[in-house]
Structures are given as structure tokens and as C-alpha cells.
GUGULUM-946705 format. One record per residue: residue number from 0; x, y negated, z negated of N, C-alpha, C in turn; residue in one letter. Coordinates in steps of 0.05 Angstrom, whole numbers, plus 32768, in hexadecimal, padded with zeros to 4 digits. Atoms other than C-alpha are relative to their C-alpha. Layout:
{site NUM,{X,Y,Z},{X,Y,Z},{X,Y,Z},A},
...
END
This chain:
{site 0,{8010,8018,7FE6},{80AE,8197,7FA7},{8015,7FE7,7FFA},M},
{site 1,{7FEF,8013,7FFC},{80DA,816A,7FC6},{7FF6,7FE0,7FFA},S},
{site 2,{8001,8015,7FFD},{80DE,8123,7FBF},{7FEE,7FEF,8011},P},
{site 3,{8014,8004,7FE8},{80C4,811A,8003},{7FEA,8009,7FFE},F},
{site 4,{8023,7FF9,7FFE},{8080,813F,7FF9},{7FF6,7FF4,7FE3},S},
{site 5,{8012,8013,8021},{807B,8122,7FAF},{7FFA,7FE8,8003},A},
{site 6,{8007,801E,8001},{8079,80DA,7FCE},{7FE7,8004,8010},E},
{site 7,{8015,7FFA,7FED},{8046,80FB,8004},{7FE9,7FFE,7FF1},I},
{site 8,{801C,7FF5,8011},{8015,8119,7FD5},{7FFC,7FE6,7FE5},I},
{site 9,{8002,8014,801A},{8024,80E9,7F9B},{7FED,7FE3,8011},G},
{site 10,{800C,800F,7FF2},{800D,80AB,7FCF},{7FE3,8008,800D},T},
{site 11,{8016,7FFB,7FF8},{7FDC,80CF,7FED},{7FE0,8006,7FF0},M},
{site 12,{800D,7FF3,8018},{7FBA,80E2,7FAE},{7FEE,7FD5,7FFA},L},
{site 13,{7FFF,8024,8004},{7FC4,808C,7F9E},{7FEC,7FF4,801A},L},
{site 14,{800B,8008,7FE9},{7FA1,8080,7FDF},{7FE0,800A,8009},I},
{site 15,{8019,7FF3,7FF6},{7F69,80B2,7FDA},{7FEC,7FEC,7FEE},L},
{site 16,{800B,800F,801A},{7F55,8099,7F8F},{7FF8,7FE5,8004},I},
{site 17,{7FFA,8016,800D},{7F6A,8051,7F93},{7FDF,7FF1,801D},G},
{site 18,{801A,8001,7FFE},{7F3A,8041,7FD9},{7FE9,8016,8008},N},
{site 19,{801D,7FF4,8004},{7F02,807B,7FCC},{7FF8,7FEC,7FEE},G},
{site 20,{800F,8004,8010},{7EED,8050,7F94},{7FF7,7FE8,8010},V},
{site 21,{8005,800D,7FEA},{7EED,8016,7FC7},{7FE4,8002,8011},V},
{site 22,{8017,7FEF,7FF1},{7EC3,8041,7FF4},{7FE7,8003,7FF2},A},
{site 23,{8019,7FF7,8006},{7E96,8050,7FC0},{7FEE,7FEF,7FF4},N},
{site 24,{800F,8012,8001},{7E84,8012,7FAC},{7FF6,7FEB,8015},I},
{site 25,{8003,8011,7FE6},{7E84,7FF3,7FF3},{7FF1,800C,800D},T},
{site 26,{8017,8000,7FEC},{7E5C,801B,801A},{7FE7,8008,7FFD},L},
{site 27,{8022,7FEE,8001},{7E14,8034,8022},{8002,8010,7FF6},D},
{site 28,{8006,7FEE,8011},{7DEF,8061,7FF5},{8018,8015,7FF8},K},
{site 29,{7FF7,7FF4,8013},{7E22,8074,7FCB},{8000,7FFE,7FE2},T},
{site 30,{8000,8001,801F},{7E21,8081,7F85},{8009,7FEA,7FF0},K},
{site 31,{7FF7,801B,8008},{7E4D,8042,7F72},{7FFD,7FF0,800F},G},
{site 32,{7FF9,8014,7FF0},{7E3C,8015,7FA1},{7FF2,7FE5,7FF0},N},
{site 33,{7FF7,801B,8013},{7E41,7FCD,7F86},{8006,800B,7FE4},N},
{site 34,{7FFF,7FF6,800B},{7E63,7FEF,7F59},{8010,7FDF,7FE4},G},
{site 35,{7FF5,8014,800D},{7E8C,7FAC,7F44},{8024,8003,7FFE},G},
{site 36,{7FE6,8002,7FFB},{7ED6,7F94,7F45},{800D,8014,7FED},Y},
{site 37,{7FF1,7FEF,8018},{7EE8,7FAE,7F02},{7FFF,801E,7FFE},L},
{site 38,{7FF8,7FE2,7FF3},{7EDE,7FF3,7F1E},{800D,8002,8010},L},
{site 39,{7FE7,7FFF,7FE6},{7F06,7FEB,7F57},{801D,8004,7FEF},V},
{site 40,{7FEA,8000,800C},{7F3D,7FD3,7F23},{8009,801F,7FE9},N},
{site 41,{7FF5,7FE5,800B},{7F3E,800F,7EF0},{8003,8013,8015},L},
{site 42,{8001,7FE9,7FF3},{7F33,803F,7F29},{801A,7FFC,8011},A},
{site 43,{7FE1,8004,7FED},{7F77,8024,7F50},{800F,8007,7FE8},W},
{site 44,{7FEB,7FF3,8010},{7F99,8029,7F11},{8004,8019,7FEE},G},
{site 45,{8002,7FDF,8008},{7F86,806D,7EFD},{8007,800C,8022},L},
{site 46,{7FF9,7FFC,7FF0},{7F9A,8079,7F43},{801E,8007,8000},A},
{site 47,{7FE4,8006,8006},{7FDE,8066,7F3A},{800D,800F,7FE5},V},
{site 48,{7FF7,7FE9,8015},{7FE0,808E,7EFE},{8002,8020,800A},Y},
{site 49,{8009,7FE8,8000},{7FCC,80CC,7F1B},{801A,8003,8012},V},
{site 50,{7FEC,7FFB,7FE0},{7FF8,80C3,7F5C},{8024,8002,7FF0},G},
{site 51,{7FE8,8004,800E},{8038,80B6,7F26},{8009,8019,7FF0},V},
{site 52,{7FF9,7FE6,8015},{8029,80F0,7EF5},{8000,8019,8021},V},
{site 53,{7FEF,7FF0,7FE8},{802C,811E,7F3B},{801B,8001,8017},V},
{site 54,{7FEA,800B,7FF3},{8061,8107,7F55},{801A,7FF6,7FF2},A},
{site 55,{7FEB,8006,8011},{808E,80E6,7F1F},{8015,801A,7FF9},G},
{site 56,{7FE0,7FEB,8006},{80BA,8127,7F10},{800F,800C,8017},P},
{site 57,{7FF5,7FF9,7FE9},{80C9,8134,7F56},{8009,7FE9,8017},Y},
{site 58,{7FF0,8017,7FED},{80DA,80EE,7F7C},{7FFB,7FE5,7FF1},S},
{site 59,{7FF1,801B,800E},{80D3,80BE,7F41},{7FDC,7FEB,8009},G},
{site 60,{801D,8009,7FFD},{8084,80B1,7F62},{8006,7FD9,8002},A},
{site 61,{8006,801D,7FF5},{8095,8069,7F83},{7FE3,7FF5,8007},H},
{site 62,{801A,8002,7FF5},{8056,806A,7FB2},{7FFE,7FF0,8003},L},
{site 63,{800C,801D,7FF6},{8065,802E,7FCA},{8020,7FF5,800A},N},
{site 64,{7FEA,800E,7FF0},{809B,8013,7FFB},{800D,7FE0,7FF2},P},
{site 65,{7FFB,8015,8011},{809F,7FD4,7FCB},{8014,800A,7FE2},A},
{site 66,{7FEE,7FF3,801B},{80B2,7FFB,7F90},{8020,800D,800B},V},
{site 67,{7FE7,7FF3,7FF9},{80E7,8027,7FB6},{8015,7FE2,8006},T},
{site 68,{7FF3,8016,7FF9},{8104,7FE8,7FD4},{8010,7FEA,7FEF},I},
{site 69,{7FF9,8012,8019},{8109,7FBD,7F97},{8018,8017,7FE6},G},
{site 70,{7FE8,7FF3,8010},{812E,7FF8,7F6F},{8019,8000,8014},L},
{site 71,{7FE9,7FFE,7FF1},{815E,7FFC,7FAD},{8011,7FEB,7FFD},A},
{site 72,{7FF9,800E,8002},{8169,7FB8,7FA7},{800E,7FF6,7FE7},I},
{site 73,{7FFB,7FFF,8016},{8177,7FBC,7F57},{801A,8010,7FFA},A},
{site 74,{7FE7,7FE2,8006},{81AE,7FF8,7F67},{7FEE,800B,7FF2},G},
{site 75,{800F,7FEC,800D},{8178,8028,7F4F},{7FF9,8012,800C},K},
{site 76,{8013,7FED,7FE9},{8169,804D,7F84},{800E,8002,801C},F},
{site 77,{7FF4,7FFD,7FE5},{8197,8064,7FC7},{7FEE,7FEF,8012},A},
{site 78,{8007,8006,7FEA},{818A,803C,7FFE},{7FFD,8014,8013},W},
{site 79,{8002,7FE7,7FEA},{8192,8081,802C},{7FEB,800F,7FFF},T},
{site 80,{800F,7FF5,8005},{815D,8095,8013},{7FE3,7FEE,7FFE},Q},
{site 81,{8015,8013,7FFF},{8128,805B,801A},{7FED,8007,8014},V},
{site 82,{8013,7FFB,7FE3},{8113,8068,8061},{7FF2,8025,7FF8},G},
{site 83,{8008,7FEB,8005},{8106,80B1,8049},{7FE3,7FFA,7FF6},G},
{site 84,{8019,800A,8017},{80D7,8098,800E},{7FEC,7FF7,8016},Y},
{site 85,{8013,8018,7FFA},{80B4,8062,8038},{7FED,8014,801A},I},
{site 86,{8008,7FF0,7FE7},{80A7,8095,8073},{7FE7,8013,7FE7},L},
{site 87,{8013,7FF5,800B},{8089,80C1,8040},{7FE5,7FF8,7FF1},A},
{site 88,{8008,8007,800C},{8064,8095,8021},{7FEB,7FF1,8014},Q},
{site 89,{8013,7FFE,7FF1},{8044,8085,8060},{7FE9,8014,800A},S},
{site 90,{8013,7FEA,8001},{8028,80C9,8070},{7FEF,7FFE,7FE6},I},
{site 91,{800F,7FF8,8010},{800B,80CF,802F},{7FEB,7FEA,8002},G},
{site 92,{8015,8010,8003},{7FE6,808C,8035},{7FEB,800D,8017},A},
{site 93,{8010,7FFB,7FEF},{7FCC,80A6,807B},{7FEF,8016,7FFE},A},
{site 94,{8005,7FEA,800B},{7FC2,80E4,805E},{7FE1,7FFD,7FEF},L},
{site 95,{8023,8008,8017},{7F89,80C5,8026},{7FEF,7FF2,8009},G},
{site 96,{8013,8014,7FF6},{7F6D,8096,8052},{7FEC,8013,800F},S},
{site 97,{8009,7FEC,7FFF},{7F60,80D3,8073},{7FE4,800C,7FF7},I},
{site 98,{8012,7FFA,8016},{7F3C,80F3,803F},{7FE8,7FF1,7FF5},L},
{site 99,{801D,8014,8002},{7F17,80B9,802B},{7FEC,7FF7,800D},V},
{site 100,{8022,7FF7,7FE5},{7EED,80BC,8075},{7FF2,801C,7FF6},L},
{site 101,{8014,7FEB,8001},{7EE7,80FF,8062},{7FE8,8006,7FE8},M},
{site 102,{8017,8001,8015},{7ECC,80FA,8020},{7FE5,7FED,8004},M},
{site 103,{8016,8015,8002},{7E9D,80BC,802F},{7FF1,8002,8022},Y},
{site 104,{8006,8001,7FE1},{7E8A,80CD,8085},{7FED,7FEE,7FFE},R},
{site 105,{8017,8013,7FF6},{7E49,80BE,807C},{7FF0,7FEF,7FF2},D},
{site 106,{8001,801C,8005},{7E48,8087,8055},{800A,7FE8,8012},H},
{site 107,{7FF8,8010,7FED},{7E76,8067,808B},{7FF2,7FFC,8012},Y},
{site 108,{800C,7FFF,7FEB},{7E46,807F,80B7},{7FE9,7FEA,8004},L},
{site 109,{8017,800B,800C},{7E09,805D,8099},{8009,7FE5,7FF3},A},
{site 110,{7FFC,8021,8007},{7E2A,801A,8087},{800A,7FEE,801A},T},
{site 111,{7FFB,800F,7FEC},{7E2A,7FE5,80B3},{8012,7FE6,8003},D},
{site 112,{7FEB,8013,8005},{7E59,7FB3,8094},{8018,8007,800A},D},
{site 113,{7FEF,7FFE,7FF3},{7E92,7FB1,80C2},{801D,7FF4,7FE6},D},
{site 114,{7FF2,800A,8018},{7EB9,7F84,8087},{8006,8010,7FED},G},
{site 115,{8002,7FF0,8014},{7EA8,7FB8,8052},{800E,8017,8004},G},
{site 116,{7FF1,7FE7,7FF8},{7EC0,7FEF,807A},{8022,7FF6,8005},K},
{site 117,{7FD9,800D,8003},{7F0B,7FCC,8085},{8007,8002,7FE7},L},
{site 118,{7FF1,7FFC,800C},{7F08,7FBF,8043},{800C,801A,7FEF},G},
{site 119,{7FFE,7FE8,800B},{7F0B,8006,802B},{8017,800C,800B},T},
{site 120,{7FE5,7FEF,7FF6},{7F47,8015,8054},{8012,7FE5,7FF5},F},
{site 121,{7FE7,8014,8003},{7F74,7FC9,8048},{7FF1,7FF0,7FFB},A},
{site 122,{8002,801B,8014},{7F75,7F86,8027},{7FFA,7FF1,8010},T},
{site 123,{8001,8019,7FEA},{7F59,7F43,803D},{8000,7FEE,7FE7},S},
{site 124,{8000,8009,800D},{7F59,7F08,8021},{7FEB,7FEF,7FFC},A},
{site 125,{801D,8008,7FF6},{7F1B,7EE1,8004},{8005,7FE2,8007},E},
{site 126,{7FFE,801B,7FFB},{7F36,7E97,800D},{8018,8004,8011},I},
{site 127,{7FF1,7FFD,7FE9},{7F61,7E9E,8056},{8019,7FE5,8003},R},
{site 128,{7FEC,8017,8007},{7FA5,7E7B,8046},{801F,8011,7FFE},N},
{site 129,{7FE3,7FEC,8002},{7FE5,7E9D,805D},{8017,7FFE,7FE9},P},
{site 130,{7FFB,8004,800D},{8005,7E73,8032},{8002,8011,7FE1},I},
{site 131,{8002,8001,8015},{7FEB,7E7C,7FF5},{7FF4,8024,7FFA},T},
{site 132,{8007,7FEA,7FFD},{7FC9,7EC5,8006},{8021,800E,7FFC},N},
{site 133,{7FE3,7FF9,7FFB},{8018,7ED4,800F},{8009,8004,7FE3},L},
{site 134,{7FF9,7FFC,8015},{802A,7EC1,7FC7},{7FF1,8006,7FEC},M},
{site 135,{800C,7FE9,8004},{7FF9,7EE9,7FAD},{8006,8020,7FFF},S},
{site 136,{7FF6,7FE3,8000},{8019,7F27,7FBE},{8015,7FFF,7FFC},E},
{site 137,{7FEA,8006,8010},{8059,7F09,7FAE},{8000,800B,7FE2},V},
{site 138,{800D,7FFC,8020},{803D,7F06,7F66},{7FFE,8014,7FF2},I},
{site 139,{800E,7FE6,8004},{8017,7F42,7F62},{8016,801B,7FFE},G},
{site 140,{7FF8,7FF4,7FFD},{8050,7F69,7F74},{801C,7FFC,7FEB},T},
{site 141,{7FE2,800A,801E},{808C,7F45,7F42},{7FF6,800C,7FF1},F},
{site 142,{8003,7FFF,801D},{805F,7F52,7F0B},{8000,8022,8008},V},
{site 143,{7FFB,7FE4,7FFD},{805A,7F9F,7F26},{8019,800E,7FFB},L},
{site 144,{7FDA,7FF3,7FF6},{80A8,7FA9,7F36},{800A,7FF0,7FDD},L},
{site 145,{7FEF,8005,8022},{80B5,7F82,7EE1},{7FF3,8014,7FF3},I},
{site 146,{8006,7FEA,8008},{808A,7FBE,7ED1},{8010,8012,800A},G},
{site 147,{7FF4,7FE9,7FF3},{80B2,7FF2,7EF8},{8022,7FFC,7FF1},V},
{site 148,{7FE4,7FFF,8007},{80F6,7FD7,7EDD},{7FFD,7FF4,7FE2},F},
{site 149,{7FFE,8005,8020},{80E8,7FC4,7E96},{7FE8,800B,7FF1},F},
{site 150,{8016,7FF0,8011},{80AF,7FEE,7E7A},{8004,801A,7FFC},I},
{site 151,{7FFA,7FF1,7FFB},{80C3,802F,7EA0},{8021,8000,7FFE},T},
{site 152,{7FEA,8006,800C},{8109,8049,7E9E},{8009,8004,8027},N},
{site 153,{8002,7FF2,7FE7},{811E,8049,7EEB},{8023,800A,800B},P},
{site 154,{7FE4,7FF0,8007},{8164,8065,7ED6},{8000,801C,7FFD},T},
{site 155,{800D,7FEA,800E},{8148,80A2,7EC0},{800A,800E,8022},F},
{site 156,{7FF4,7FEE,7FF3},{816A,80D4,7EEE},{7FF6,8026,8008},E},
{site 157,{800B,7FE3,8003},{8149,811D,7F08},{8015,800C,800E},M},
{site 158,{7FEB,7FE6,7FF8},{816C,815A,7F17},{8010,7FFB,801D},A},
{site 159,{7FF4,7FFE,7FDF},{8172,814F,7F68},{800E,7FD4,8002},D},
{site 160,{7FFA,801F,7FF5},{818D,8104,7F5A},{7FF5,7FE4,8000},G},
{site 161,{8017,8019,8000},{8152,80D6,7F69},{7FFE,7FED,7FE4},A},
{site 162,{8004,8014,801C},{8142,809F,7F3A},{7FDF,8008,7FFB},N},
{site 163,{8024,7FF5,800D},{80FF,80AB,7F16},{7FF7,7FE4,7FF3},A},
{site 164,{800C,801C,8002},{80D2,806D,7F04},{7FF5,8003,7FEB},I},
{site 165,{8011,7FFC,801A},{80B0,808F,7EC3},{801A,801A,7FE6},M},
{site 166,{7FF6,7FF1,8012},{80D4,80A8,7E8E},{7FF8,800F,7FE2},G},
{site 167,{8013,7FFE,8019},{80A1,80B9,7E5C},{7FF1,801A,800C},L},
{site 168,{801C,7FF3,7FF7},{807E,80F6,7E84},{7FED,7FF5,8008},G},
{site 169,{8012,8004,7FF6},{8042,80ED,7E92},{7FF2,7FE4,7FF5},S},
{site 170,{7FFC,8024,800A},{803C,80B1,7E5B},{800A,7FED,8009},V},
{site 171,{7FF6,8014,7FF2},{8069,808E,7E83},{7FF0,7FF6,8014},G},
{site 172,{8009,8009,7FEF},{803B,8083,7EBD},{7FED,7FF0,7FFA},A},
{site 173,{8012,800E,800E},{800C,8066,7E8D},{8007,7FE1,8001},L},
{site 174,{8006,8016,7FFE},{8025,8023,7E85},{800B,7FEC,801E},P},
{site 175,{7FFF,800E,7FE4},{8030,8017,7ED6},{7FE0,7FFD,8006},I},
{site 176,{801A,7FFA,7FF9},{7FE5,802D,7EDE},{7FF6,7FE0,7FE9},S},
{site 177,{8011,800F,800A},{7FCD,7FF4,7EA8},{800D,7FDF,8017},L},
{site 178,{7FF9,8017,7FF7},{7FFD,7FC4,7EC6},{7FEB,7FFF,801E},F},
{site 179,{8014,8004,7FEC},{7FDC,7FCF,7F0B},{7FE4,7FFB,7FFC},V},
{site 180,{801E,800B,8003},{7F95,7FC6,7EE9},{8008,7FE4,7FEF},M},
{site 181,{7FFC,8025,800F},{7FAF,7F83,7EC9},{8002,7FF1,8016},A},
{site 182,{8004,800F,7FEC},{7FC0,7F70,7F0E},{7FEC,7FF9,8010},I},
{site 183,{8015,7FFE,7FEE},{7F82,7F7D,7F2F},{7FEB,7FEC,7FEE},G},
{site 184,{8018,800B,800D},{7F5E,7F62,7EF8},{8007,7FE1,8001},M},
{site 185,{7FF0,8019,8002},{7F86,7F19,7EFC},{8002,7FFA,8012},S},
{site 186,{7FED,8012,7FEC},{7FAF,7F0F,7F35},{7FF2,8013,8018},L},
{site 187,{8008,7FF3,7FE6},{7F84,7F40,7F69},{7FE8,7FEF,800A},G},
{site 188,{8027,800D,7FFF},{7F40,7F10,7F69},{800C,7FF0,8024},G},
{site 189,{7FF4,8018,7FE6},{7F72,7EE7,7FB1},{7FF3,8013,8014},T},
{site 190,{7FF7,7FE8,7FE9},{7F83,7F25,7FDA},{7FF3,8015,8003},T},
{site 191,{7FFE,7FE6,800A},{7F6B,7F63,7FBC},{801C,800D,7FFA},G},
{site 192,{7FE4,7FF7,8004},{7FB3,7F6F,7FA8},{8011,8019,8008},Y},
{site 193,{7FF5,7FEB,7FEB},{7FD4,7F98,7FDE},{8010,800F,7FDF},A},
{site 194,{7FEC,7FF8,8016},{8010,7F9D,7FB4},{8017,8011,8006},I},
{site 195,{7FF3,7FE8,7FEF},{8032,7FD6,7FDE},{7FF4,7FFF,801C},N},
{site 196,{8005,7FFF,7FDE},{8038,7FD7,802A},{7FF2,800C,800F},P},
{site 197,{8015,7FE7,7FF0},{801C,8019,8037},{7FED,8004,7FF3},V},
{site 198,{8021,8004,8014},{7FE3,800B,800D},{7FEB,7FF5,8017},R},
{site 199,{800D,800F,7FF2},{7FD0,7FDD,8040},{7FFC,8000,8020},D},
{site 200,{7FFC,7FFA,7FE3},{7FEE,7FEA,8084},{7FFC,8016,800E},I},
{site 201,{8003,7FE2,7FF5},{7FE8,8030,808C},{7FDD,800A,8003},V},
{site 202,{8020,8003,7FF9},{7F9A,8032,8074},{7FF9,7FEF,8016},P},
{site 203,{8006,8016,7FF6},{7F94,7FF3,80A0},{8000,8012,801A},R},
{site 204,{7FFB,7FF1,7FE1},{7FB1,801C,80EB},{7FE8,8011,7FF6},F},
{site 205,{800E,7FF3,8002},{7F80,8054,80CA},{7FE5,7FF8,8007},M},
{site 206,{8027,8013,7FFD},{7F3F,8024,80CB},{8000,8002,801E},H},
{site 207,{7FFF,8013,7FDD},{7F52,8016,8120},{7FFE,801E,8007},G},
{site 208,{7FFF,7FE3,7FEC},{7F53,806D,812C},{7FF2,8006,7FF9},I},
{site 209,{8015,7FE9,8006},{7F22,8091,80F7},{7FE8,7FF3,800B},L},
{site 210,{801D,8002,7FF3},{7EDF,809E,8113},{7FEC,7FF9,7FDE},P},
{site 211,{8016,8008,800E},{7EB4,8070,80E1},{7FF3,7FEE,8002},I},
{site 212,{801B,800C,7FF2},{7E7F,805B,8110},{800F,7FE6,800A},G},
{site 213,{7FF8,8022,7FFC},{7E7B,8011,811D},{800F,7FF0,7FE7},K},
{site 214,{7FE0,8011,8019},{7EB9,7FEB,8100},{7FFE,7FE0,8015},R},
{site 215,{7FFB,8021,7FF3},{7ED0,7FA7,8113},{8020,8003,8007},G},
{site 216,{7FE9,800D,7FFE},{7F15,7F87,811D},{8018,8011,7FE6},E},
{site 217,{7FF2,7FFF,801A},{7F4D,7FA3,80EB},{8012,7FEE,7FFC},S},
{site 218,{8003,8014,8004},{7F5F,7F64,80E9},{801C,8003,7FF9},D},
{site 219,{7FE8,7FF7,7FFD},{7FAB,7F6D,80F1},{8012,7FE6,8000},W},
{site 220,{7FF1,801F,8004},{7FBC,7F1E,80F0},{8003,7FFC,7FE8},G},
{site 221,{7FFB,800C,8022},{7FB3,7F20,80A5},{8018,801D,7FF9},Y},
{site 222,{7FF5,7FE7,8015},{7FDE,7F67,8099},{801B,7FFD,7FF6},A},
{site 223,{7FE6,8008,8008},{8024,7F43,809A},{8004,7FFB,7FE6},W},
{site 224,{800D,800B,8018},{800D,7F26,8059},{7FFE,8019,7FEB},I},
{site 225,{7FF2,7FED,800B},{800E,7F67,8035},{8013,8010,8009},P},
{site 226,{7FE5,7FF4,7FFA},{8045,7F82,8059},{801D,7FF2,7FED},A},
{site 227,{7FE8,8006,8001},{8077,7F51,8047},{8001,7FF2,7FE8},I},
{site 228,{7FFE,800D,8016},{805D,7F34,8010},{8000,8010,7FE3},G},
{site 229,{7FF0,7FF2,800D},{8067,7F70,7FE3},{8020,7FFD,7FF8},P},
{site 230,{7FE9,7FFE,8008},{80AB,7F75,7FF0},{8013,7FF0,7FF9},I},
{site 231,{7FF6,8013,8007},{80BB,7F30,7FE6},{8000,8005,7FDE},L},
{site 232,{7FFD,8007,8019},{80A3,7F30,7FA1},{800F,801A,7FEE},G},
{site 233,{7FEB,7FE6,800D},{80C8,7F79,7F99},{801F,7FEF,7FFB},A},
{site 234,{7FE7,8009,7FFD},{8109,7F55,7FA7},{8009,7FEA,7FEB},A},
{site 235,{7FF5,800E,8011},{8100,7F1D,7F7A},{7FF9,800F,7FE5},V},
{site 236,{8000,7FE7,801D},{80ED,7F51,7F3B},{8015,8006,7FFD},A},
{site 237,{7FE4,7FFA,8004},{812E,7F6D,7F4A},{8018,7FFA,8005},A},
{site 238,{7FF2,8015,8001},{8150,7F34,7F53},{8007,7FF0,7FE4},G},
{site 239,{800A,7FFD,8021},{8137,7F23,7F09},{8010,8013,7FF4},L},
{site 240,{7FF1,7FF0,800B},{814D,7F63,7EEF},{801A,8001,8007},Y},
{site 241,{7FE5,7FFC,7FFA},{8193,7F61,7F12},{800E,7FED,7FEA},I},
{site 242,{7FF7,801E,8010},{8199,7F18,7EEC},{8001,8001,7FE1},V},
{site 243,{8003,8004,8015},{8180,7F2D,7EAD},{8008,800F,7FF1},V},
{site 244,{8002,7FE5,800C},{818E,7F77,7E9F},{8027,8004,7FFF},V},
END
């Protein structure tokens, strides 16, 4: 499997499982309806684990433009590969969104809550304040990238010369998964912790075009925050890594 294909499949699985749990607890008449925020955090962490285990040996399992750009800033990933990785991640996020709809189609049609439907695709702020909302995404992604830099081994090279973010096989995916759970449980209460631009922007676009029945606006006025915040957080983490290592 090529790195490009691996990033597509890994990101697809990430979005399918991650947004799938939101659909399970939010949409009407599901088995997991009102399952709670803890369930969301556990499933998103496990979604990262699944994606990294599948894609890791082939692409390094970035699954996130913030990770790709952060590694490139730190000199651990070639800038020439950044565009291809982000394109693959975007395709994977779109496919994952389609699979969530296929899985929960009847429940989307049975649900009248427009905001709840949007929440199965994209994030939003509980208290709308652009400055603090942006800060939340910066801090959350900073913590994630600290895990990428200091827990895993970003200098591990695969046969094709690409850099991996896990150096312990499947076990290497676990620390990052736990980081995501910790971020969600402690820092995710403000914005829903996108900490990944394609986790928000691409599914938000899919919300606007997929047949989910009655829908509200996709709230593009907020979308710049989960797009820019994670990149800024990754850059800060990369800068710290450069200074201390």
C-alpha cells in the first residue's frame, strides 16, 4: 500500500469511527442515543488507534494536516510530500463522512435537530468567542503534537524514506490515542476539540451536500477556527521541539 492510499484509508477510518460515535449518541432512535460525552472521547481515541495501526506501517499515519505540517516544520518530514498527504487526508475524511451517512441514514431522516446533525460532521463552540475558541484549538493541538514529538519516534524511517510517527508497531499507536482521549476529556469542552483541520472542514462540506434530510446551515463562519487553530498549535509544538531537542 502506498503512503497516499494509507493516508486515505487511515483518515477514512478515523472519521467513520469518530463521527460515527457522535451520530450514535446524537441522532434519534439509535442504540447509543444520549450515551454521553465520555463515550465520545473514548471512541475518538480508539478511532485514532485504528487509523494509526492500519496506516502507520505505510505512511506514518499522520491522518491530520496539523501533524504533517508540524513534522515538516520540525524537519522530520519532507515539505514536498505535505500537499499529497493533505490531499489524501481530505479524500479519506470525505469517504468517512459518506460511510457515516450510509450507516445512520434512517436516523438522519428521523432526526429534526439541525444542530445535532451538524455535530455529527463538524465541531462548534459551546460559547461563541473567536479568540478563546481559537486558543482552545491551538492549545489542544499543541498537546497532541507534543505527543507526536516526544512519545512516538518521528525520526523512524520506513523503506520508502517517509517518516513514521510510531516506532513500536501497534503499541506505538496507543500513546497518541490516550493523548486524544485526555485532550477531549480535559480540553474539549469548549469547542469539541477538532485538533485536525480535515476532521472538521471536509465533513462540514459534506454536511452541505449529502442527503441527510432536513438540515440547517453548515456554519462556515466558524470553520476558520478549526482550520487555522490546529496549524498554529502544531507550529508552536514544532518550535518547542526544535528548541529543546
